[in-house]
Each structure stands twice: as C-alpha cells, then as structure tokens.
Biotite code that builds the C-alpha atoms (Angstrom):
import biotite.structure as struc

atoms = struc.array([
    struc.Atom([-6.208, 42.920, 3.275], chain_id="A", res_id=1, res_name="MET", atom_name="CA", element="C"),
    struc.Atom([-7.813, 39.548, 3.956], chain_id="A", res_id=2, res_name="THR", atom_name="CA", element="C"),
    struc.Atom([-5.477, 37.583, 6.210], chain_id="A", res_id=3, res_name="GLU", atom_name="CA", element="C"),
    struc.Atom([-7.273, 34.244, 5.984], chain_id="A", res_id=4, res_name="ALA", atom_name="CA", element="C"),
    struc.Atom([-10.162, 32.606, 4.122], chain_id="A", res_id=5, res_name="PRO", atom_name="CA", element="C"),
    struc.Atom([-13.623, 33.812, 5.005], chain_id="A", res_id=6, res_name="GLU", atom_name="CA", element="C"),
    struc.Atom([-14.466, 30.541, 6.730], chain_id="A", res_id=7, res_name="SER", atom_name="CA", element="C"),
    struc.Atom([-11.480, 31.004, 9.080], chain_id="A", res_id=8, res_name="SER", atom_name="CA", element="C"),
    struc.Atom([-12.643, 34.487, 10.087], chain_id="A", res_id=9, res_name="VAL", atom_name="CA", element="C"),
    struc.Atom([-16.113, 33.207, 10.896], chain_id="A", res_id=10, res_name="VAL", atom_name="CA", element="C"),
    struc.Atom([-14.684, 30.218, 12.775], chain_id="A", res_id=11, res_name="ALA", atom_name="CA", element="C"),
    struc.Atom([-12.546, 32.546, 14.875], chain_id="A", res_id=12, res_name="ARG", atom_name="CA", element="C"),
    struc.Atom([-15.555, 34.752, 15.577], chain_id="A", res_id=13, res_name="LEU", atom_name="CA", element="C"),
    struc.Atom([-17.536, 31.746, 16.761], chain_id="A", res_id=14, res_name="VAL", atom_name="CA", element="C"),
    struc.Atom([-14.634, 30.624, 18.966], chain_id="A", res_id=15, res_name="ALA", atom_name="CA", element="C"),
    struc.Atom([-14.357, 34.095, 20.546], chain_id="A", res_id=16, res_name="VAL", atom_name="CA", element="C"),
    struc.Atom([-18.099, 34.220, 21.171], chain_id="A", res_id=17, res_name="ARG", atom_name="CA", element="C"),
    struc.Atom([-17.926, 30.854, 22.875], chain_id="A", res_id=18, res_name="GLU", atom_name="CA", element="C"),
    struc.Atom([-14.958, 31.961, 25.009], chain_id="A", res_id=19, res_name="ALA", atom_name="CA", element="C"),
    struc.Atom([-16.800, 35.135, 26.033], chain_id="A", res_id=20, res_name="VAL", atom_name="CA", element="C"),
    struc.Atom([-19.868, 33.156, 27.047], chain_id="A", res_id=21, res_name="ALA", atom_name="CA", element="C"),
    struc.Atom([-17.794, 30.573, 28.899], chain_id="A", res_id=22, res_name="ARG", atom_name="CA", element="C"),
    struc.Atom([-15.896, 33.272, 30.801], chain_id="A", res_id=23, res_name="SER", atom_name="CA", element="C"),
    struc.Atom([-19.130, 34.945, 31.794], chain_id="A", res_id=24, res_name="ALA", atom_name="CA", element="C"),
    struc.Atom([-20.603, 31.707, 33.085], chain_id="A", res_id=25, res_name="VAL", atom_name="CA", element="C"),
    struc.Atom([-17.386, 30.981, 34.998], chain_id="A", res_id=26, res_name="ASP", atom_name="CA", element="C"),
    struc.Atom([-17.766, 34.404, 36.645], chain_id="A", res_id=27, res_name="ALA", atom_name="CA", element="C"),
    struc.Atom([-21.385, 33.577, 37.477], chain_id="A", res_id=28, res_name="GLU", atom_name="CA", element="C"),
    struc.Atom([-22.609, 36.209, 35.059], chain_id="A", res_id=29, res_name="ARG", atom_name="CA", element="C"),
    struc.Atom([-25.203, 36.107, 32.304], chain_id="A", res_id=30, res_name="ASP", atom_name="CA", element="C"),
    struc.Atom([-23.297, 35.977, 28.970], chain_id="A", res_id=31, res_name="PRO", atom_name="CA", element="C"),
    struc.Atom([-25.792, 38.513, 27.642], chain_id="A", res_id=32, res_name="ALA", atom_name="CA", element="C"),
    struc.Atom([-24.227, 41.114, 29.952], chain_id="A", res_id=33, res_name="THR", atom_name="CA", element="C"),
    struc.Atom([-20.963, 41.043, 27.963], chain_id="A", res_id=34, res_name="VAL", atom_name="CA", element="C"),
    struc.Atom([-20.869, 42.733, 24.558], chain_id="A", res_id=35, res_name="THR", atom_name="CA", element="C"),
    struc.Atom([-18.261, 41.653, 22.024], chain_id="A", res_id=36, res_name="LEU", atom_name="CA", element="C"),
    struc.Atom([-16.807, 44.621, 20.142], chain_id="A", res_id=37, res_name="VAL", atom_name="CA", element="C"),
    struc.Atom([-15.141, 43.289, 16.988], chain_id="A", res_id=38, res_name="ALA", atom_name="CA", element="C"),
    struc.Atom([-12.174, 45.574, 16.304], chain_id="A", res_id=39, res_name="VAL", atom_name="CA", element="C"),
    struc.Atom([-12.102, 46.049, 12.554], chain_id="A", res_id=40, res_name="SER", atom_name="CA", element="C"),
    struc.Atom([-9.518, 48.839, 12.362], chain_id="A", res_id=41, res_name="LYS", atom_name="CA", element="C"),
    struc.Atom([-7.209, 48.621, 9.312], chain_id="A", res_id=42, res_name="THR", atom_name="CA", element="C"),
    struc.Atom([-9.414, 46.020, 7.664], chain_id="A", res_id=43, res_name="PHE", atom_name="CA", element="C"),
    struc.Atom([-11.316, 46.881, 4.502], chain_id="A", res_id=44, res_name="ASP", atom_name="CA", element="C"),
    struc.Atom([-15.041, 46.479, 3.953], chain_id="A", res_id=45, res_name="ALA", atom_name="CA", element="C"),
    struc.Atom([-14.752, 43.108, 2.143], chain_id="A", res_id=46, res_name="PRO", atom_name="CA", element="C"),
    struc.Atom([-12.882, 41.690, 5.148], chain_id="A", res_id=47, res_name="ASP", atom_name="CA", element="C"),
    struc.Atom([-15.649, 42.811, 7.488], chain_id="A", res_id=48, res_name="ILE", atom_name="CA", element="C"),
    struc.Atom([-18.613, 41.514, 5.486], chain_id="A", res_id=49, res_name="VAL", atom_name="CA", element="C"),
    struc.Atom([-18.226, 37.826, 6.551], chain_id="A", res_id=50, res_name="PRO", atom_name="CA", element="C"),
    struc.Atom([-18.302, 38.908, 10.195], chain_id="A", res_id=51, res_name="VAL", atom_name="CA", element="C"),
    struc.Atom([-21.390, 41.008, 9.547], chain_id="A", res_id=52, res_name="LEU", atom_name="CA", element="C"),
    struc.Atom([-22.986, 38.072, 7.756], chain_id="A", res_id=53, res_name="GLU", atom_name="CA", element="C"),
    struc.Atom([-22.345, 36.002, 10.896], chain_id="A", res_id=54, res_name="ALA", atom_name="CA", element="C"),
    struc.Atom([-24.600, 38.458, 12.782], chain_id="A", res_id=55, res_name="SER", atom_name="CA", element="C"),
    struc.Atom([-21.881, 40.478, 14.526], chain_id="A", res_id=56, res_name="GLN", atom_name="CA", element="C"),
    struc.Atom([-23.175, 44.013, 14.873], chain_id="A", res_id=57, res_name="ARG", atom_name="CA", element="C"),
    struc.Atom([-20.859, 45.856, 17.291], chain_id="A", res_id=58, res_name="VAL", atom_name="CA", element="C"),
    struc.Atom([-17.534, 47.040, 15.868], chain_id="A", res_id=59, res_name="PHE", atom_name="CA", element="C"),
    struc.Atom([-14.597, 49.157, 17.025], chain_id="A", res_id=60, res_name="GLY", atom_name="CA", element="C"),
    struc.Atom([-12.539, 51.543, 14.907], chain_id="A", res_id=61, res_name="GLU", atom_name="CA", element="C"),
    struc.Atom([-9.492, 53.674, 15.723], chain_id="A", res_id=62, res_name="ASN", atom_name="CA", element="C"),
    struc.Atom([-9.720, 56.509, 13.235], chain_id="A", res_id=63, res_name="ARG", atom_name="CA", element="C"),
    struc.Atom([-12.462, 58.869, 12.144], chain_id="A", res_id=64, res_name="VAL", atom_name="CA", element="C"),
    struc.Atom([-11.334, 59.126, 8.525], chain_id="A", res_id=65, res_name="GLN", atom_name="CA", element="C"),
    struc.Atom([-10.956, 55.377, 8.027], chain_id="A", res_id=66, res_name="GLU", atom_name="CA", element="C"),
    struc.Atom([-14.428, 54.825, 9.454], chain_id="A", res_id=67, res_name="SER", atom_name="CA", element="C"),
    struc.Atom([-15.892, 57.585, 7.320], chain_id="A", res_id=68, res_name="LYS", atom_name="CA", element="C"),
    struc.Atom([-14.474, 55.913, 4.218], chain_id="A", res_id=69, res_name="ASP", atom_name="CA", element="C"),
    struc.Atom([-15.741, 52.375, 4.801], chain_id="A", res_id=70, res_name="LYS", atom_name="CA", element="C"),
    struc.Atom([-18.736, 52.284, 7.143], chain_id="A", res_id=71, res_name="TRP", atom_name="CA", element="C"),
    struc.Atom([-21.418, 54.360, 5.370], chain_id="A", res_id=72, res_name="PRO", atom_name="CA", element="C"),
    struc.Atom([-21.494, 51.821, 2.549], chain_id="A", res_id=73, res_name="GLY", atom_name="CA", element="C"),
    struc.Atom([-21.600, 48.869, 4.934], chain_id="A", res_id=74, res_name="LEU", atom_name="CA", element="C"),
    struc.Atom([-24.381, 50.501, 6.929], chain_id="A", res_id=75, res_name="ARG", atom_name="CA", element="C"),
    struc.Atom([-26.573, 50.719, 3.845], chain_id="A", res_id=76, res_name="GLU", atom_name="CA", element="C"),
    struc.Atom([-26.749, 46.925, 3.953], chain_id="A", res_id=77, res_name="THR", atom_name="CA", element="C"),
    struc.Atom([-26.396, 46.498, 7.717], chain_id="A", res_id=78, res_name="TYR", atom_name="CA", element="C"),
    struc.Atom([-28.198, 49.506, 9.245], chain_id="A", res_id=79, res_name="PRO", atom_name="CA", element="C"),
    struc.Atom([-28.277, 48.072, 12.774], chain_id="A", res_id=80, res_name="ASP", atom_name="CA", element="C"),
    struc.Atom([-24.489, 48.246, 13.252], chain_id="A", res_id=81, res_name="VAL", atom_name="CA", element="C"),
    struc.Atom([-23.225, 49.893, 16.442], chain_id="A", res_id=82, res_name="GLU", atom_name="CA", element="C"),
    struc.Atom([-19.886, 51.579, 15.830], chain_id="A", res_id=83, res_name="LEU", atom_name="CA", element="C"),
    struc.Atom([-17.447, 52.413, 18.654], chain_id="A", res_id=84, res_name="HIS", atom_name="CA", element="C"),
    struc.Atom([-14.539, 54.841, 18.406], chain_id="A", res_id=85, res_name="LEU", atom_name="CA", element="C"),
    struc.Atom([-11.765, 53.216, 20.438], chain_id="A", res_id=86, res_name="ILE", atom_name="CA", element="C"),
    struc.Atom([-8.843, 55.349, 19.249], chain_id="A", res_id=87, res_name="GLY", atom_name="CA", element="C"),
    struc.Atom([-7.870, 58.884, 20.283], chain_id="A", res_id=88, res_name="PRO", atom_name="CA", element="C"),
    struc.Atom([-10.208, 61.636, 19.118], chain_id="A", res_id=89, res_name="LEU", atom_name="CA", element="C"),
    struc.Atom([-8.781, 64.966, 17.985], chain_id="A", res_id=90, res_name="GLN", atom_name="CA", element="C"),
    struc.Atom([-10.921, 67.946, 18.917], chain_id="A", res_id=91, res_name="SER", atom_name="CA", element="C"),
    struc.Atom([-11.104, 69.058, 15.275], chain_id="A", res_id=92, res_name="ASN", atom_name="CA", element="C"),
    struc.Atom([-12.652, 65.697, 14.338], chain_id="A", res_id=93, res_name="LYS", atom_name="CA", element="C"),
    struc.Atom([-15.472, 65.824, 16.888], chain_id="A", res_id=94, res_name="VAL", atom_name="CA", element="C"),
    struc.Atom([-18.156, 66.976, 14.454], chain_id="A", res_id=95, res_name="ARG", atom_name="CA", element="C"),
    struc.Atom([-17.396, 64.137, 12.057], chain_id="A", res_id=96, res_name="GLU", atom_name="CA", element="C"),
    struc.Atom([-17.129, 61.604, 14.884], chain_id="A", res_id=97, res_name="ALA", atom_name="CA", element="C"),
    struc.Atom([-20.578, 62.517, 16.152], chain_id="A", res_id=98, res_name="LEU", atom_name="CA", element="C"),
    struc.Atom([-22.025, 61.714, 12.743], chain_id="A", res_id=99, res_name="GLN", atom_name="CA", element="C"),
    struc.Atom([-20.304, 58.328, 12.437], chain_id="A", res_id=100, res_name="ILE", atom_name="CA", element="C"),
    struc.Atom([-20.051, 56.727, 15.875], chain_id="A", res_id=101, res_name="PHE", atom_name="CA", element="C"),
    struc.Atom([-22.678, 55.410, 18.252], chain_id="A", res_id=102, res_name="ASP", atom_name="CA", element="C"),
    struc.Atom([-20.171, 55.213, 21.113], chain_id="A", res_id=103, res_name="VAL", atom_name="CA", element="C"),
    struc.Atom([-17.053, 57.316, 21.761], chain_id="A", res_id=104, res_name="ILE", atom_name="CA", element="C"),
    struc.Atom([-14.863, 55.403, 24.225], chain_id="A", res_id=105, res_name="GLU", atom_name="CA", element="C"),
    struc.Atom([-11.959, 57.828, 24.415], chain_id="A", res_id=106, res_name="THR", atom_name="CA", element="C"),
    struc.Atom([-13.038, 60.999, 26.202], chain_id="A", res_id=107, res_name="VAL", atom_name="CA", element="C"),
    struc.Atom([-9.796, 61.816, 27.991], chain_id="A", res_id=108, res_name="ASP", atom_name="CA", element="C"),
    struc.Atom([-9.217, 65.558, 28.412], chain_id="A", res_id=109, res_name="ARG", atom_name="CA", element="C"),
    struc.Atom([-10.949, 68.818, 29.211], chain_id="A", res_id=110, res_name="GLU", atom_name="CA", element="C"),
    struc.Atom([-10.648, 70.312, 25.726], chain_id="A", res_id=111, res_name="SER", atom_name="CA", element="C"),
    struc.Atom([-12.302, 67.272, 24.161], chain_id="A", res_id=112, res_name="LEU", atom_name="CA", element="C"),
    struc.Atom([-15.134, 67.313, 26.693], chain_id="A", res_id=113, res_name="ALA", atom_name="CA", element="C"),
    struc.Atom([-15.711, 70.999, 25.926], chain_id="A", res_id=114, res_name="ALA", atom_name="CA", element="C"),
    struc.Atom([-15.756, 70.374, 22.175], chain_id="A", res_id=115, res_name="GLU", atom_name="CA", element="C"),
    struc.Atom([-18.212, 67.500, 22.537], chain_id="A", res_id=116, res_name="LEU", atom_name="CA", element="C"),
    struc.Atom([-20.458, 69.709, 24.658], chain_id="A", res_id=117, res_name="ALA", atom_name="CA", element="C"),
    struc.Atom([-20.302, 72.449, 22.009], chain_id="A", res_id=118, res_name="LYS", atom_name="CA", element="C"),
    struc.Atom([-20.978, 70.208, 19.016], chain_id="A", res_id=119, res_name="GLU", atom_name="CA", element="C"),
    struc.Atom([-23.570, 67.760, 20.354], chain_id="A", res_id=120, res_name="MET", atom_name="CA", element="C"),
    struc.Atom([-26.427, 70.305, 20.473], chain_id="A", res_id=121, res_name="PRO", atom_name="CA", element="C"),
    struc.Atom([-25.851, 70.964, 16.768], chain_id="A", res_id=122, res_name="LYS", atom_name="CA", element="C"),
    struc.Atom([-26.773, 67.398, 15.782], chain_id="A", res_id=123, res_name="THR", atom_name="CA", element="C"),
    struc.Atom([-29.527, 64.942, 16.610], chain_id="A", res_id=124, res_name="ASP", atom_name="CA", element="C"),
    struc.Atom([-26.909, 62.256, 17.278], chain_id="A", res_id=125, res_name="ARG", atom_name="CA", element="C"),
    struc.Atom([-26.113, 61.429, 20.895], chain_id="A", res_id=126, res_name="ARG", atom_name="CA", element="C"),
    struc.Atom([-23.316, 58.839, 21.066], chain_id="A", res_id=127, res_name="PRO", atom_name="CA", element="C"),
    struc.Atom([-22.700, 57.151, 24.382], chain_id="A", res_id=128, res_name="ALA", atom_name="CA", element="C"),
    struc.Atom([-19.560, 58.581, 25.994], chain_id="A", res_id=129, res_name="LEU", atom_name="CA", element="C"),
    struc.Atom([-16.908, 56.663, 27.929], chain_id="A", res_id=130, res_name="TYR", atom_name="CA", element="C"),
    struc.Atom([-13.934, 58.167, 29.749], chain_id="A", res_id=131, res_name="VAL", atom_name="CA", element="C"),
    struc.Atom([-10.603, 56.545, 28.909], chain_id="A", res_id=132, res_name="GLN", atom_name="CA", element="C"),
    struc.Atom([-8.445, 55.994, 31.997], chain_id="A", res_id=133, res_name="VAL", atom_name="CA", element="C"),
    struc.Atom([-4.691, 55.532, 31.583], chain_id="A", res_id=134, res_name="ASN", atom_name="CA", element="C"),
    struc.Atom([-4.469, 52.974, 34.384], chain_id="A", res_id=135, res_name="THR", atom_name="CA", element="C"),
    struc.Atom([-0.740, 52.408, 33.833], chain_id="A", res_id=136, res_name="GLY", atom_name="CA", element="C"),
    struc.Atom([-0.006, 56.154, 33.606], chain_id="A", res_id=137, res_name="GLU", atom_name="CA", element="C"),
    struc.Atom([2.022, 55.530, 30.449], chain_id="A", res_id=138, res_name="GLU", atom_name="CA", element="C"),
    struc.Atom([3.317, 58.722, 28.845], chain_id="A", res_id=139, res_name="GLU", atom_name="CA", element="C"),
    struc.Atom([2.796, 57.450, 25.303], chain_id="A", res_id=140, res_name="GLN", atom_name="CA", element="C"),
    struc.Atom([-0.799, 56.408, 25.911], chain_id="A", res_id=141, res_name="LYS", atom_name="CA", element="C"),
    struc.Atom([-3.956, 58.518, 25.948], chain_id="A", res_id=142, res_name="ALA", atom_name="CA", element="C"),
    struc.Atom([-6.288, 58.621, 28.921], chain_id="A", res_id=143, res_name="GLY", atom_name="CA", element="C"),
    struc.Atom([-6.881, 60.486, 32.152], chain_id="A", res_id=144, res_name="ILE", atom_name="CA", element="C"),
    struc.Atom([-4.700, 59.525, 35.126], chain_id="A", res_id=145, res_name="ALA", atom_name="CA", element="C"),
    struc.Atom([-6.487, 57.368, 37.716], chain_id="A", res_id=146, res_name="PRO", atom_name="CA", element="C"),
    struc.Atom([-5.996, 59.945, 40.473], chain_id="A", res_id=147, res_name="ALA", atom_name="CA", element="C"),
    struc.Atom([-7.707, 62.563, 38.290], chain_id="A", res_id=148, res_name="GLU", atom_name="CA", element="C"),
    struc.Atom([-10.516, 60.352, 37.006], chain_id="A", res_id=149, res_name="ALA", atom_name="CA", element="C"),
    struc.Atom([-13.161, 61.139, 39.640], chain_id="A", res_id=150, res_name="ASP", atom_name="CA", element="C"),
    struc.Atom([-12.755, 64.894, 39.244], chain_id="A", res_id=151, res_name="ALA", atom_name="CA", element="C"),
    struc.Atom([-12.702, 64.651, 35.446], chain_id="A", res_id=152, res_name="PHE", atom_name="CA", element="C"),
    struc.Atom([-15.875, 62.552, 35.336], chain_id="A", res_id=153, res_name="ILE", atom_name="CA", element="C"),
    struc.Atom([-17.566, 65.050, 37.641], chain_id="A", res_id=154, res_name="ARG", atom_name="CA", element="C"),
    struc.Atom([-16.509, 67.988, 35.426], chain_id="A", res_id=155, res_name="ARG", atom_name="CA", element="C"),
    struc.Atom([-17.732, 66.199, 32.313], chain_id="A", res_id=156, res_name="CYS", atom_name="CA", element="C"),
    struc.Atom([-21.116, 65.793, 33.935], chain_id="A", res_id=157, res_name="ARG", atom_name="CA", element="C"),
    struc.Atom([-21.514, 69.021, 35.904], chain_id="A", res_id=158, res_name="GLU", atom_name="CA", element="C"),
    struc.Atom([-19.542, 71.560, 33.872], chain_id="A", res_id=159, res_name="VAL", atom_name="CA", element="C"),
    struc.Atom([-19.990, 70.228, 30.341], chain_id="A", res_id=160, res_name="HIS", atom_name="CA", element="C"),
    struc.Atom([-23.343, 68.469, 30.748], chain_id="A", res_id=161, res_name="GLY", atom_name="CA", element="C"),
    struc.Atom([-22.070, 65.207, 29.252], chain_id="A", res_id=162, res_name="LEU", atom_name="CA", element="C"),
    struc.Atom([-23.674, 61.895, 30.168], chain_id="A", res_id=163, res_name="ALA", atom_name="CA", element="C"),
    struc.Atom([-20.672, 59.688, 30.942], chain_id="A", res_id=164, res_name="ILE", atom_name="CA", element="C"),
    struc.Atom([-21.961, 56.115, 30.876], chain_id="A", res_id=165, res_name="THR", atom_name="CA", element="C"),
    struc.Atom([-18.764, 54.052, 30.657], chain_id="A", res_id=166, res_name="GLY", atom_name="CA", element="C"),
    struc.Atom([-15.041, 53.769, 31.317], chain_id="A", res_id=167, res_name="LEU", atom_name="CA", element="C"),
    struc.Atom([-12.357, 52.281, 29.090], chain_id="A", res_id=168, res_name="MET", atom_name="CA", element="C"),
    struc.Atom([-8.731, 51.259, 29.665], chain_id="A", res_id=169, res_name="CYS", atom_name="CA", element="C"),
    struc.Atom([-5.811, 49.622, 27.872], chain_id="A", res_id=170, res_name="ILE", atom_name="CA", element="C"),
    struc.Atom([-3.422, 48.075, 30.435], chain_id="A", res_id=171, res_name="PRO", atom_name="CA", element="C"),
    struc.Atom([0.349, 48.217, 29.825], chain_id="A", res_id=172, res_name="PRO", atom_name="CA", element="C"),
    struc.Atom([1.456, 45.402, 27.530], chain_id="A", res_id=173, res_name="ALA", atom_name="CA", element="C"),
    struc.Atom([4.234, 44.318, 29.887], chain_id="A", res_id=174, res_name="ASP", atom_name="CA", element="C"),
    struc.Atom([2.168, 44.064, 33.087], chain_id="A", res_id=175, res_name="GLU", atom_name="CA", element="C"),
    struc.Atom([-0.485, 41.647, 34.325], chain_id="A", res_id=176, res_name="PRO", atom_name="CA", element="C"),
    struc.Atom([-3.792, 43.186, 33.254], chain_id="A", res_id=177, res_name="PRO", atom_name="CA", element="C"),
    struc.Atom([-5.968, 42.135, 36.193], chain_id="A", res_id=178, res_name="SER", atom_name="CA", element="C"),
    struc.Atom([-4.884, 44.917, 38.617], chain_id="A", res_id=179, res_name="PRO", atom_name="CA", element="C"),
    struc.Atom([-5.692, 47.470, 35.923], chain_id="A", res_id=180, res_name="HIS", atom_name="CA", element="C"),
    struc.Atom([-9.128, 45.970, 35.319], chain_id="A", res_id=181, res_name="PHE", atom_name="CA", element="C"),
    struc.Atom([-9.779, 45.944, 39.060], chain_id="A", res_id=182, res_name="ALA", atom_name="CA", element="C"),
    struc.Atom([-8.742, 49.599, 39.313], chain_id="A", res_id=183, res_name="LEU", atom_name="CA", element="C"),
    struc.Atom([-11.077, 50.618, 36.496], chain_id="A", res_id=184, res_name="LEU", atom_name="CA", element="C"),
    struc.Atom([-13.916, 48.719, 38.140], chain_id="A", res_id=185, res_name="SER", atom_name="CA", element="C"),
    struc.Atom([-13.349, 50.588, 41.423], chain_id="A", res_id=186, res_name="LYS", atom_name="CA", element="C"),
    struc.Atom([-13.371, 53.967, 39.681], chain_id="A", res_id=187, res_name="ILE", atom_name="CA", element="C"),
    struc.Atom([-16.604, 53.007, 37.916], chain_id="A", res_id=188, res_name="ALA", atom_name="CA", element="C"),
    struc.Atom([-18.277, 51.939, 41.150], chain_id="A", res_id=189, res_name="ALA", atom_name="CA", element="C"),
    struc.Atom([-17.357, 55.222, 42.879], chain_id="A", res_id=190, res_name="ARG", atom_name="CA", element="C"),
    struc.Atom([-18.887, 57.211, 40.055], chain_id="A", res_id=191, res_name="ASN", atom_name="CA", element="C"),
    struc.Atom([-22.052, 55.222, 39.448], chain_id="A", res_id=192, res_name="GLY", atom_name="CA", element="C"),
    struc.Atom([-20.859, 53.923, 36.087], chain_id="A", res_id=193, res_name="ILE", atom_name="CA", element="C"),
    struc.Atom([-22.083, 50.529, 34.937], chain_id="A", res_id=194, res_name="ALA", atom_name="CA", element="C"),
    struc.Atom([-20.257, 50.102, 31.625], chain_id="A", res_id=195, res_name="VAL", atom_name="CA", element="C"),
    struc.Atom([-16.660, 48.850, 31.580], chain_id="A", res_id=196, res_name="LEU", atom_name="CA", element="C"),
    struc.Atom([-14.863, 48.497, 28.240], chain_id="A", res_id=197, res_name="SER", atom_name="CA", element="C"),
    struc.Atom([-11.759, 46.481, 29.058], chain_id="A", res_id=198, res_name="MET", atom_name="CA", element="C"),
    struc.Atom([-10.036, 43.408, 27.734], chain_id="A", res_id=199, res_name="GLY", atom_name="CA", element="C"),
    struc.Atom([-8.679, 42.647, 24.274], chain_id="A", res_id=200, res_name="MET", atom_name="CA", element="C"),
    struc.Atom([-7.684, 39.510, 22.373], chain_id="A", res_id=201, res_name="SER", atom_name="CA", element="C"),
    struc.Atom([-5.031, 38.400, 24.876], chain_id="A", res_id=202, res_name="ALA", atom_name="CA", element="C"),
    struc.Atom([-6.856, 39.134, 28.115], chain_id="A", res_id=203, res_name="ASP", atom_name="CA", element="C"),
    struc.Atom([-10.606, 39.478, 27.601], chain_id="A", res_id=204, res_name="PHE", atom_name="CA", element="C"),
    struc.Atom([-11.346, 36.425, 29.737], chain_id="A", res_id=205, res_name="GLU", atom_name="CA", element="C"),
    struc.Atom([-9.630, 38.034, 32.737], chain_id="A", res_id=206, res_name="GLU", atom_name="CA", element="C"),
    struc.Atom([-11.494, 41.269, 32.046], chain_id="A", res_id=207, res_name="ALA", atom_name="CA", element="C"),
    struc.Atom([-14.829, 39.467, 32.125], chain_id="A", res_id=208, res_name="ILE", atom_name="CA", element="C"),
    struc.Atom([-13.912, 37.927, 35.465], chain_id="A", res_id=209, res_name="GLN", atom_name="CA", element="C"),
    struc.Atom([-13.385, 41.470, 36.787], chain_id="A", res_id=210, res_name="LEU", atom_name="CA", element="C"),
    struc.Atom([-16.600, 42.956, 35.465], chain_id="A", res_id=211, res_name="GLY", atom_name="CA", element="C"),
    struc.Atom([-16.081, 43.938, 31.827], chain_id="A", res_id=212, res_name="ALA", atom_name="CA", element="C"),
    struc.Atom([-19.341, 44.704, 30.038], chain_id="A", res_id=213, res_name="THR", atom_name="CA", element="C"),
    struc.Atom([-17.584, 45.238, 26.685], chain_id="A", res_id=214, res_name="HIS", atom_name="CA", element="C"),
    struc.Atom([-14.512, 43.417, 25.369], chain_id="A", res_id=215, res_name="VAL", atom_name="CA", element="C"),
    struc.Atom([-12.637, 44.726, 22.326], chain_id="A", res_id=216, res_name="ARG", atom_name="CA", element="C"),
    struc.Atom([-11.341, 41.813, 20.263], chain_id="A", res_id=217, res_name="VAL", atom_name="CA", element="C"),
    struc.Atom([-9.561, 42.281, 16.942], chain_id="A", res_id=218, res_name="GLY", atom_name="CA", element="C"),
    struc.Atom([-6.743, 39.904, 16.001], chain_id="A", res_id=219, res_name="SER", atom_name="CA", element="C"),
    struc.Atom([-8.432, 36.865, 17.572], chain_id="A", res_id=220, res_name="ALA", atom_name="CA", element="C"),
    struc.Atom([-11.234, 37.395, 15.058], chain_id="A", res_id=221, res_name="ILE", atom_name="CA", element="C"),
    struc.Atom([-9.723, 39.046, 11.988], chain_id="A", res_id=222, res_name="PHE", atom_name="CA", element="C"),
    struc.Atom([-6.217, 37.654, 12.247], chain_id="A", res_id=223, res_name="GLY", atom_name="CA", element="C"),
    struc.Atom([-2.894, 39.472, 12.213], chain_id="A", res_id=224, res_name="VAL", atom_name="CA", element="C"),
    struc.Atom([-2.968, 42.881, 10.547], chain_id="A", res_id=225, res_name="ARG", atom_name="CA", element="C"),
    struc.Atom([-0.636, 43.414, 7.678], chain_id="A", res_id=226, res_name="GLY", atom_name="CA", element="C"),
])
C-alpha cells in the first residue's frame, strides 16, 4: 500500500520531527518532552520499515487484529518499538491487546476498565493506560464525557486498581481544536495526570502549544491512505 517512494516517507518524517521540535521551542518547552507517535494503521509492514530505519520507534495502531498480524515480525528486527493502541478496544480483545501494546490510549468505559483489571494480573505485561475523553461529546465517537471524566478516572484507580497515566482526545473535525486541547489539559491537571495525547497531522502544533506530550501523526508521514 505504499503511497509514495521510500525517500518521500522519510523526508516527511524528518519534516514532522522538525515541526514538532519547532513548536515545542515556540512554546518554551524542551522538544524532548514531546513524543511523536507515527500512526501506521492500514499500512503494511514494508511501508513501515523505512520509518523504522529512520529511527522512529513509537507507533500508533487502531486495531488489535491488524497489529497482531504485522507487528510481531517487525519487532523481531526492531525490538525496542513502543506500540500504542489508539483505536477503540472491545472488551473481548483485551487479552490480546495486553500482549501486543505497550500503551492503551482508549480506556473509555466501566466494562473495559473492569476487563483490564481482570486480565492484567494474568500476564506480566503492564501497558500504560490513558483515558479517552470525548471532548466534543460526539455520539459517533468513543470516549468518556468531560463531565464524567473525573469520576471515571477515580473509579479506574480506586475501584479497578488501574494506574491511569494519560488522557487522550480527538476533537471534532469541524471545530477549532484548541478549546478541546485546553479542556483535556484542565482535566489532566485536576487528576494529577502528566501525559496528554492530543494533536494529529492537521493540528499537532496547536496541541503542543497547549501541553501535548504525545502527538499522533499519520498522513503527514505516511501519506494518504488508500
């Protein structure tokens, strides 16, 4: 599914890295405090290899099965990859997700928190867990409502014993993203959460200005998905 020559993918990666660093400096932040998550969903292993060869090690995927099919082989060559699940997680896929992902960014409901709490003691893997907040309260989008976020984070920690270390959001496509990033940052501050996964190809620079620690960039690196 290669959209462009390998050299173009690497050039785009370099350009995104430079933009991330520049945005951090503009916000008077150390660029090292912003992690670039290269979103490789729908791209096959050969499309990802040039990005790996360019020393990118943090990647985002949407689906458990797709990741299970392509990442074990890549990890044999690149064992230091950090893989983030950034798509919705079905409760019946939790056991598999725990084996594949280093970070699960989409904890968004009580039943999922309960399943994670049940399955994590059965494995030696302890992925970092982020709560997804539906900042725009869009019916078609996953995530906990902002007004319910504090209580949900508290239940994850106190009832289910989960270490919630981050928050994630995807602002509505038809609204300015900055108010949504600011809202997520406020929720994080209230709950003692330092990690903010927010900002994608079109708006990661604004997200960095508002405190993003992780930006999820796909098309600006890999090109348009077919």
